[in-house]
C-alpha positions in Angstrom: -9.2 -5.1 -24.3 -10.9 -2.0 -22.9 -11.9 0.6 -25.6 -9.4 3.1 -24.0 -5.9 2.1 -23.4 -2.3 3.5 -23.1 0.9 2.3 -24.7 4.2 3.1 -23.0 7.6 3.0 -24.5 9.8 2.0 -21.5 13.0 2.7 -23.4 11.9 6.4 -23.5 11.0 6.3 -19.8 14.5 5.1 -19.1 16.1 7.7 -21.3 14.0 10.4 -19.6 15.1 9.2 -16.2 18.8 9.1 -17.2 18.6 12.6 -18.5 17.3 13.9 -15.3 19.8 11.8 -13.2 22.6 13.1 -15.4 21.6 16.7 -14.7 22.0 16.5 -11.0 25.1 17.1 -8.9 27.0 14.2 -7.5 25.9 15.1 -3.9 22.2 14.8 -4.6 19.9 11.8 -4.6 16.7 11.4 -6.5 13.2 10.1 -5.6 10.8 8.9 -8.2 7.2 9.8 -7.4 4.9 7.0 -8.5 1.7 7.6 -6.6 -1.8 6.8 -8.0 -0.4 3.5 -9.5 2.4 5.4 -11.2 0.0 8.0 -12.5 -1.9 5.2 -14.2 1.2 3.7 -15.8 1.8 0.8 -13.3 3.6 1.6 -10.0 5.5 -1.7 -10.0 6.8 -1.3 -13.6 7.7 2.4 -13.2 9.2 1.8 -9.7 11.4 -1.0 -11.1 12.6 1.1 -13.9 13.4 4.0 -11.7 15.4 1.9 -9.2 17.2 0.2 -12.1 18.1 3.6 -13.5 19.7 4.5 -10.1 17.0 6.4 -8.3 17.6 5.9 -4.6 14.0 6.1 -3.3 10.4 6.1 -4.3 7.4 8.0 -3.1 3.6 7.4 -3.1 0.7 9.0 -1.4 -0.5 6.4 1.1 0.8 3.3 2.8 -1.6 1.1 0.8 0.4 2.1 -2.3 3.6 0.7 -0.9 2.2 -2.9 -0.6 2.4 -3.8 -4.4 5.9 -2.4 -4.4 7.1 -4.5 -1.4 5.3 -7.5 -2.7 7.3 -7.1 -5.9 10.5 -7.2 -4.0 11.4 -3.5 -4.4 13.2 -2.7 -1.2 14.5 0.9 -1.6 13.0 3.6 0.9 9.4 4.5 0.1 8.2 7.8 1.3 4.6 8.6 1.9 3.8 12.1 0.7 0.3 12.4 2.1 -0.5 12.3 5.8 -1.3 8.8 7.1 -4.4 8.2 9.2 -3.8 6.3 12.5 -5.7 3.3 11.3 -3.0 2.8 8.6 0.0 3.1 11.0 0.2 -0.8 11.0 0.7 -0.8 7.4 3.4 1.8 7.6 5.3 -0.6 9.9 4.5 -3.7 7.8 5.8 -2.0 4.6 8.6 -0.2 6.3 7.6 3.1 4.8 8.6 6.5 5.8 5.5 8.6 6.6 5.0 12.3 6.3 4.3 13.9 9.7 3.4 17.4 11.0 1.8 18.9 14.0 -1.5 17.1 13.5 0.0 13.6 13.3 -0.7 11.4 16.3 2.9 10.7 17.0 2.1 8.9 20.2 0.0 6.3 18.4 2.7 6.0 15.7 5.3 5.4 18.4 3.1 2.7 20.0 2.9 0.8 16.7 6.7 1.1 16.1 7.1 -0.3 19.7 4.8 -3.3 19.0 6.8 -4.1 16.0 10.1 -3.6 17.9 11.3 -1.2 15.3 12.2 2.5 14.7 9.9 4.2 12.3 11.7 7.0 10.4 9.5 10.0 9.6 9.7 12.7 7.0 8.6 16.1 8.4 6.3 18.0 6.0 7.0 21.7 5.9 4.6 24.4 4.6 6.7 26.9 2.7 3.8 28.2 0.7 1.5 25.6 -0.7 -0.7 25.8 2.4 -1.8 22.1 2.3 0.1 20.2 5.0 3.2 20.9 7.0 4.7 22.7 9.9 5.8 26.2 9.8 9.5 26.4 8.8 10.4 28.3 11.9 8.9 25.5 14.0 11.3 22.8 12.7 13.8 22.6 15.6 11.0 22.4 18.1 9.4 19.6 16.1 12.6 17.7 16.0 12.6 17.8 19.8 9.0 16.6 19.9 9.7 13.6 17.6 12.8 12.7 19.6 10.8 12.5 22.7 9.3 9.3 21.3 11.8 6.4 21.6 10.7 4.4 18.5 10.5 7.4 16.2 13.4 9.1 14.3 13.5 12.1 11.9 14.6 11.0 8.4 14.4 14.4 7.0 12.3 17.4 5.8 10.4 18.1 2.7 8.2 20.8 1.1 6.3 21.0 -2.1 6.7 23.7 -4.7 3.2 24.7 -5.6 3.8 26.7 -8.8 7.4 26.4 -9.9 6.4 26.3 -13.6 4.6 29.6 -13.4 5.8 32.6 -15.5 6.1 34.7 -12.4 8.4 32.7 -10.1 8.6 35.1 -7.2 6.5 32.8 -5.0 8.7 29.7 -5.9 11.8 31.7 -5.0 10.1 32.8 -1.8 9.5 29.1 -0.9 13.1 28.2 -1.7 14.3 31.0 0.6 12.1 29.8 3.5 13.4 26.3 3.2 17.0 27.6 3.0 16.6 29.5 6.2 15.0 26.4 8.0 17.9 24.1 6.8 20.5 26.6 8.3 18.6 26.6 11.6 18.3 22.8 11.6 22.1 22.4 10.8 23.0 24.8 13.6 20.8 22.8 16.0 22.0 19.3 14.8 25.3 19.9 12.8 26.1 16.1 12.8 22.6 14.9 11.8 22.4 13.3 8.4 18.9 14.6 7.5 17.4 14.4 4.0 16.2 17.8 2.7 13.8 17.7 -0.3 12.4 20.8 -2.1 13.0 20.6 -5.8 10.3 18.8 -7.8 10.2 18.3 -11.5 9.2 21.9 -12.2 11.7 23.2 -9.7 14.5 21.3 -11.2 13.7 22.8 -14.6 12.9 26.3 -13.7 13.9 27.3 -10.1 17.6 26.6 -9.7 17.8 27.8 -6.0 15.3 25.0 -5.1 18.3 22.6 -5.6 20.8 24.2 -3.3 24.5 23.4 -2.9 25.1 21.4 0.1 28.4 22.6 1.8 27.9 20.1 4.6 27.7 17.0 2.4 24.3 16.1 3.5 21.9 14.3 1.3 19.5 16.4 -0.8 16.7 14.8 -2.8 15.0 15.7 -6.0 11.4 14.4 -6.4 10.7 13.5 -10.1 7.1 12.8 -11.1 6.8 10.1 -13.7 4.0 11.7 -15.5 3.1 11.0 -19.2 3.4 14.7 -20.5 3.0 18.4 -19.5 0.2 20.6 -20.5 1.6 24.2 -20.2 -0.7 27.1 -20.7 0.0 30.8 -21.3 0.8 31.4 -17.7 3.7 28.8 -17.4 7.2 29.1 -18.4 8.4 27.8 -21.8 9.3 24.1 -21.5 13.0 23.7 -21.1 13.1 20.0 -20.8 14.6 17.7 -23.5 12.5 14.8 -22.2 10.5 12.5 -24.4 6.7 11.9 -24.4 6.8 8.1 -23.7 3.1 7.2 -24.0 0.2 7.4 -26.3 -3.5 7.2 -25.4 -6.0 5.4 -27.6 -9.8 5.2 -27.5 -12.3 3.3 -29.7 -15.8 4.7 -30.3 -18.4 2.2 -29.1 -21.7 4.0 -29.7 -22.7 7.1 -31.8 -26.0 8.7 -30.6 -28.0 10.5 -33.3 -30.5 13.0 -32.2 -33.3 14.1 -34.6 
């Protein structure tokens, strides 16, 4: 055994997932984020537990992280939160993953791969509401739908954004992100009133602290909550007080191999 190791109480993982699931409205769905090998906890194990506890989809960073999940027989939708490079588009098709796309994505190349596989690749449109990492502008969403629809083998699955500091004491930025997302959703629904798009904004911190990031869906469309299966939180003086009743489900251990003495 390595000198540093981690023990995980899977019963507490399940309890945490149930608490989160039970706190959500009936019209919502939930996505368990298990990127980076389940944050070092084992993506297959954590993915299986999440699916068994009723989570409708999983999310990872890159298509390579979808492979062990599919090989393990996990067949729920898998969302790719990072932008996928064109050289990995074949893997998107092979694993039937749902890639994040924005204005920089080579949609023509992605469509060609989908055509070669005789399939429709569903895409999740990344929206920049304030994190300023990836994503289209919220006001460009309708035009981007038209752009995706111009490719016969691509289809819009939905739209997502990431709340950059929903756990901060000053939540004005987080509420501003939520308002931008609300406005975009209204514009999309006016343009495509019958489309069953997935809209995802609330992450773990948003669910706990920013209630308008989980908005009521009068149209009955699917909303999704992204829940990161992390070991524990490390709030500092600038973050809001932890409101969660979740359990810490892991412990880290380390053995000292060598002690250096200096004289």
